[in-house]
C-alpha positions as CSV (number, residue, x, y, z in Angstrom):
1,M,186.3,72.0,-4.1
2,H,184.6,71.1,-0.8
3,T,181.2,72.9,-0.7
4,S,179.0,70.5,1.3
5,I,176.9,71.8,4.2
6,P,177.4,70.1,7.6
7,K,174.6,67.8,8.7
8,V,172.7,68.7,11.9
9,D,171.0,66.2,14.2
10,S,167.2,66.0,13.5
11,E,166.3,66.7,17.2
12,I,168.4,69.9,17.1
13,L,166.7,70.9,13.9
14,R,163.3,70.2,15.5
15,R,164.0,72.3,18.6
16,T,165.5,75.1,16.5
17,A,162.3,75.3,14.5
18,A,160.3,75.3,17.7
19,V,162.3,78.3,19.0
20,K,161.7,80.2,15.8
21,T,158.0,79.5,15.8
22,A,157.8,80.6,19.4
23,A,159.7,83.8,18.5
24,A,157.2,84.6,15.7
25,G,154.3,84.0,18.1
26,L,155.8,86.5,20.5
27,G,155.8,89.2,17.9
28,F,159.4,89.1,16.6
29,D,159.8,89.8,12.9
30,A,163.0,87.7,12.6
31,C,164.9,85.0,14.5
32,G,168.2,83.5,13.7
33,V,170.8,81.3,15.5
34,A,174.6,81.5,15.5
35,S,177.1,79.2,17.2
36,A,178.7,80.7,20.3
37,A,182.2,81.3,19.0
38,R,184.4,84.2,19.9
39,T,182.9,87.5,18.7
40,D,186.1,89.5,18.0
41,P,189.0,87.2,16.8
42,E,190.9,90.2,15.5
43,N,190.7,92.1,18.8
44,N,189.3,95.1,17.1
45,L,187.3,96.1,20.2
46,G,190.4,95.7,22.4
47,Q,192.5,97.9,20.1
48,W,189.7,100.5,20.0
49,I,189.6,100.6,23.8
50,D,193.4,100.6,24.1
51,R,193.5,103.7,21.9
52,G,191.2,105.4,24.4
53,Y,188.3,105.8,22.0
54,H,185.9,104.7,24.7
55,A,186.5,108.1,26.5
56,D,184.8,108.0,29.9
57,M,182.7,104.9,29.1
58,D,184.6,102.8,31.6
59,W,182.0,100.0,31.4
60,L,183.4,99.1,28.0
61,L,186.8,98.5,29.5
62,R,185.4,96.4,32.3
63,T,183.3,94.2,30.0
64,R,185.7,93.9,27.1
65,E,186.3,90.2,27.5
66,L,182.5,89.5,28.0
67,R,181.8,91.3,24.7
68,Q,184.5,89.4,22.9
69,D,183.6,85.9,24.2
70,V,180.0,85.1,25.2
71,K,181.3,82.0,27.0
72,A,182.8,84.4,29.6
73,K,179.3,85.6,30.3
74,V,177.6,82.2,30.1
75,P,180.0,79.3,30.7
76,G,179.3,76.4,28.4
77,A,177.3,78.6,25.9
78,R,176.6,76.8,22.7
79,S,174.2,79.1,20.8
80,V,173.2,82.7,20.4
81,V,169.6,83.4,19.4
82,V,169.1,86.8,17.8
83,V,165.7,88.4,17.3
84,A,164.6,91.5,15.5
85,R,161.5,93.6,15.8
86,N,160.3,96.5,13.7
87,Y,160.3,99.7,15.7
88,Y,158.3,101.8,13.2
89,Y,155.6,103.8,14.8
90,P,153.4,106.5,13.1
91,R,155.1,110.0,13.4
92,P,153.4,111.8,16.3
93,A,152.2,115.3,16.0
94,A,154.9,117.7,17.0
95,P,154.5,121.2,18.7
96,E,155.6,124.1,16.6
97,N,159.4,124.7,16.7
98,A,160.0,121.3,18.3
99,G,163.3,119.5,17.6
100,R,163.5,116.4,15.6
101,V,163.1,113.1,17.3
102,A,164.6,109.8,16.1
103,A,162.1,107.4,14.6
104,Y,162.8,104.6,17.1
105,A,161.7,107.0,19.9
106,W,158.3,107.9,18.4
107,G,156.5,105.1,20.3
108,R,157.0,103.3,23.6
109,D,160.5,102.7,25.0
110,Y,161.7,99.7,23.0
111,H,163.3,98.2,26.1
112,R,159.9,97.9,27.7
113,V,158.3,96.7,24.4
114,L,160.9,93.9,24.0
115,R,161.6,92.9,27.6
116,K,158.5,90.7,28.2
117,P,158.5,88.7,24.9
118,L,162.3,88.3,25.1
119,H,162.2,86.8,28.6
120,A,159.3,84.6,27.5
121,L,161.4,83.3,24.6
122,E,164.3,82.8,27.0
123,D,162.0,80.7,29.3
124,F,160.9,78.7,26.3
125,I,164.5,77.9,25.4
126,A,165.4,77.1,29.0
127,N,162.6,74.5,29.1
128,I,164.1,72.6,26.2
129,E,166.9,71.1,28.3
130,D,167.3,70.4,32.0
131,G,169.8,72.6,33.7
132,A,170.0,75.1,30.7
133,R,171.6,78.4,31.5
134,S,171.1,81.6,29.5
135,Y,171.4,85.4,29.4
136,A,169.0,87.7,27.6
137,S,169.9,91.2,26.5
138,I,168.3,94.0,24.5
139,D,171.1,96.5,24.2
140,S,172.2,97.3,27.8
141,G,174.3,94.1,28.3
142,P,177.9,93.3,27.2
143,V,176.8,91.8,23.8
144,L,177.8,92.9,20.3
145,E,174.3,92.6,18.9
146,R,175.0,93.6,15.3
147,T,177.9,91.1,15.0
148,W,175.6,88.3,16.3
149,A,172.8,89.5,14.0
150,E,175.2,89.2,11.0
151,R,176.4,85.8,12.0
152,A,172.8,84.5,12.6
153,G,171.6,85.8,9.3
154,V,169.2,88.3,10.9
155,A,170.9,91.3,9.4
156,A,173.8,92.5,7.3
157,I,176.0,95.4,8.5
158,G,175.7,98.2,6.0
159,K,178.3,100.8,5.1
160,N,176.5,103.2,7.5
161,S,177.3,100.6,10.3
162,L,173.6,99.9,10.8
163,G,172.0,96.4,10.6
164,L,170.0,96.1,7.4
165,R,167.3,93.7,6.2
166,R,165.6,93.5,2.8
167,D,162.1,93.5,4.5
168,L,162.6,96.0,7.3
169,G,165.5,98.2,6.1
170,S,167.2,99.5,9.2
171,W,163.9,100.1,11.1
172,F,164.3,97.4,13.8
173,C,165.7,96.7,17.2
174,L,167.8,93.7,18.1
175,A,167.9,91.5,21.2
176,T,169.9,88.4,22.0
177,I,169.8,85.2,24.1
178,I,173.0,83.4,24.9
179,T,172.2,79.8,25.9
180,T,173.8,76.5,26.7
181,V,171.2,74.8,24.6
182,E,172.5,73.5,21.3
183,L,170.5,74.9,18.4
184,A,171.2,74.6,14.6
185,P,173.1,77.6,13.3
186,D,171.6,79.3,10.3
187,E,172.9,79.2,6.8
188,P,171.8,82.8,6.5
189,T,170.7,84.7,3.4
190,Y,173.5,87.1,4.3
191,R,176.3,84.6,4.5
192,A,177.7,85.6,1.1
193,A,177.7,89.3,2.2
194,Y,179.4,88.3,5.4
195,G,182.0,86.3,3.5
196,K,182.7,89.3,1.3
197,H,182.9,91.5,4.4
198,L,185.5,89.2,5.9
199,A,187.5,89.1,2.7
200,Q,187.6,92.9,2.5
201,R,189.0,92.9,6.1
202,G,191.7,90.4,5.1
203,L,190.2,87.5,7.0
204,F,190.5,85.2,4.0
205,R,190.3,81.8,5.6
206,E,187.1,82.7,7.5
207,A,185.7,84.3,4.3
208,A,186.4,81.2,2.2
209,E,184.5,79.1,4.7
210,H,181.4,81.3,4.6
211,L,181.5,81.8,0.9
212,R,181.8,78.1,0.2
213,L,178.6,77.4,2.3
214,A,176.8,80.3,0.7
215,L,177.6,79.2,-2.9
216,A,176.7,75.6,-2.1
217,S,173.1,76.7,-1.4
218,N,173.0,79.5,-3.9
219,P,175.5,79.3,-6.7
220,V,174.1,82.2,-8.7
221,N,176.2,84.9,-6.9
222,P,178.9,86.6,-9.0
223,D,180.3,88.6,-6.1
224,G,180.4,85.4,-4.0
225,W,182.5,83.6,-6.6
226,L,184.8,86.6,-7.0
227,F,185.6,86.8,-3.3
228,L,185.9,83.1,-3.0
229,I,188.5,83.1,-5.7
230,I,190.3,86.0,-4.0
231,S,190.1,84.3,-0.6
232,L,191.4,80.9,-1.8
233,T,194.2,82.6,-3.8
234,E,195.3,84.8,-0.9
235,T,195.5,81.7,1.4
236,G,197.5,79.6,-1.1
237,Q,194.6,77.2,-1.9
238,Y,195.4,77.4,-5.6
239,A,193.8,74.1,-6.7
240,D,190.5,75.1,-5.1
241,A,190.8,78.6,-6.4
242,W,191.3,77.2,-9.9
243,Q,188.2,75.0,-9.6
244,A,186.2,78.1,-8.6
245,C,187.7,79.9,-11.7
246,E,186.7,77.0,-13.9
247,H,183.1,77.2,-12.6
248,V,182.9,80.9,-13.4
249,L,184.3,80.4,-16.9
250,R,182.0,77.4,-17.5
251,V,178.7,78.9,-16.5
252,G,179.0,82.4,-18.1
253,N,181.2,85.1,-19.6
254,G,182.4,86.4,-16.3
255,T,182.4,90.0,-15.0
256,P,185.6,92.2,-15.4
257,P,186.6,91.7,-11.7
258,Q,186.2,87.9,-12.0
259,L,188.2,87.7,-15.3
260,E,190.9,90.0,-13.8
261,R,191.3,87.7,-10.8
262,I,191.3,84.5,-12.9
263,A,194.0,86.1,-15.2
264,R,196.0,86.9,-12.1
265,L,195.9,83.3,-10.9
266,L,196.8,82.0,-14.4
267,A,199.8,84.4,-14.7
268,A,201.2,84.3,-11.2
269,C,200.3,81.0,-9.6
270,P,203.4,79.2,-8.3
271,D,201.8,75.9,-9.4
272,D,203.1,75.1,-12.9
273,S,200.0,72.9,-13.6
274,I,197.7,76.0,-13.3
275,R,199.9,78.8,-14.7
276,D,199.1,79.6,-18.3
277,G,200.3,83.0,-19.6
278,A,198.7,82.8,-23.0
279,R,195.2,82.1,-21.5
280,A,195.8,84.9,-19.0
281,Q,196.5,87.3,-21.8
282,R,193.3,86.4,-23.6
283,L,191.3,87.1,-20.5
284,V,193.1,90.4,-20.0
285,D,192.3,91.4,-23.6
286,R,188.6,90.8,-22.8
287,V,188.8,92.9,-19.6
288,R,190.5,95.7,-21.5
289,Q,187.7,95.7,-24.1
290,M,185.1,96.2,-21.3
291,V,187.1,98.6,-19.0
292,P,189.2,101.3,-20.8
293,D,192.8,101.5,-19.5
294,E,192.3,105.1,-18.3
295,K,189.5,103.8,-16.0
296,A,191.2,100.6,-14.8
297,P,191.8,100.5,-11.0
298,P,195.3,99.8,-9.6
299,D,194.6,96.1,-9.0
300,F,193.6,95.6,-12.7
301,L,196.8,97.3,-13.9
302,D,198.8,95.2,-11.4
303,T,197.4,92.1,-13.0
304,Y,198.0,93.4,-16.5
305,A,201.6,93.8,-15.5
306,A,201.8,90.3,-14.1
307,V,200.4,88.8,-17.3
308,A,202.8,90.8,-19.5
309,A,205.7,89.7,-17.4
310,E,204.7,86.0,-17.5
311,N,204.6,86.3,-21.3
312,G,208.1,87.9,-21.3
313,D,207.0,91.5,-22.2
314,F,208.7,93.2,-19.3
315,A,208.5,96.7,-21.0
316,A,204.7,96.4,-21.0
317,A,204.8,95.0,-17.5
318,L,206.8,98.0,-16.3
319,A,204.4,100.5,-18.0
320,F,201.4,98.9,-16.3
321,A,203.1,98.6,-12.9
322,R,204.2,102.2,-12.9
323,R,200.7,103.4,-13.7
324,A,199.4,101.2,-10.9
325,L,202.0,102.7,-8.5
326,E,201.1,106.2,-9.5
327,L,197.4,105.6,-8.7
328,V,198.0,104.0,-5.3
329,Q,200.4,106.9,-4.4
330,R,197.7,109.4,-5.2
331,Q,195.3,107.4,-3.0
332,N,197.9,107.2,-0.3
333,V,197.6,103.4,0.2
334,S,201.0,102.9,1.8
335,N,201.0,99.1,2.0
336,L,200.3,98.9,-1.8
337,V,202.9,101.5,-2.6
338,T,205.6,99.3,-1.0
339,E,204.3,96.2,-2.7
340,Y,204.1,97.8,-6.2
341,E,207.6,99.3,-5.8
342,R,208.9,95.8,-5.1
343,R,207.0,94.5,-8.2
344,I,208.7,97.1,-10.4
345,E,212.1,96.0,-9.2
346,Q,211.3,92.4,-10.2
347,Y,210.2,93.5,-13.7
348,Q,213.3,95.6,-14.1
349,A,215.3,92.4,-13.3
350,S,213.2,90.5,-15.9
351,Q,211.6,88.4,-13.1
352,P,207.9,87.5,-13.3
353,F,205.6,87.9,-10.3
354,R,204.6,84.9,-8.2
355,L,201.7,84.8,-5.7
356,R,202.5,84.1,-2.1
357,P,200.0,82.9,0.5
358,R,199.2,85.3,3.3
């Protein structure tokens, strides 16, 4: 399985280090770099606007393309520099019966606080290369700051939609510099989390790319291996998926979610050299010892059914599949309802389940 990290020219590494040193000297708490690719390949922002969710914020409609592609804002852009600065300020005394004020507004206006050091950093970057062009923004420009912060390893996007860091929590402001200067993109601490996020959104090829890089630099990451196996399996990269499975089985006992996914690949892989129903059954038995059937989620039950069918026990396969269908119907997951109903028809016809790449 390919897990090597691309090499970067030493001069680019040197200038990138200089930019980060300059950012620290200007008072920023974090600085990261991302390559200037399209921001929104799924067109989520476009769909959101097309549904009218922007209401009377017409500027979002006017700047949609700029937000989705920084090269529309800065032609020839190669890098996006993202900086973060802690906005914590001691809580000021409040008059009696005063309303609550958000923490970021306890001190000076953060636009004024960040503007001078941000433009100083922009000037520093511009002086690296003759003819360099750039655009600096705090949060008033057409830039999706949190997306860039995630890509640059400056922050992860939490379930509450805020940018999060281990050292600052969510108590920080973001600013960006789009530049034509080539800098070394970060291999961020959060790359594994970003890969998991992409996999959960169904962007499996992109997820596999990020997870491979994350695991190459930090292989001790159970969630990373789980979502790499899922992403490679979903895209039909079965040989690579099996190599990842072998790594998990070789280095430890495996978590229930890992073992369930490995059993699924062993039971339903279209590649005969990988498929092994007996071994899949042994893994399922281990999972069922750790997770009682009454607490098993639908995907576990779906895998149990696939393993039973691969081993010729279609009665057991139907029992597991019907239980999985019952759970997704309760949860109103319409796409899985259709998928599981189709699976039941297969088992009724004594046909095993086979994976198909998405």
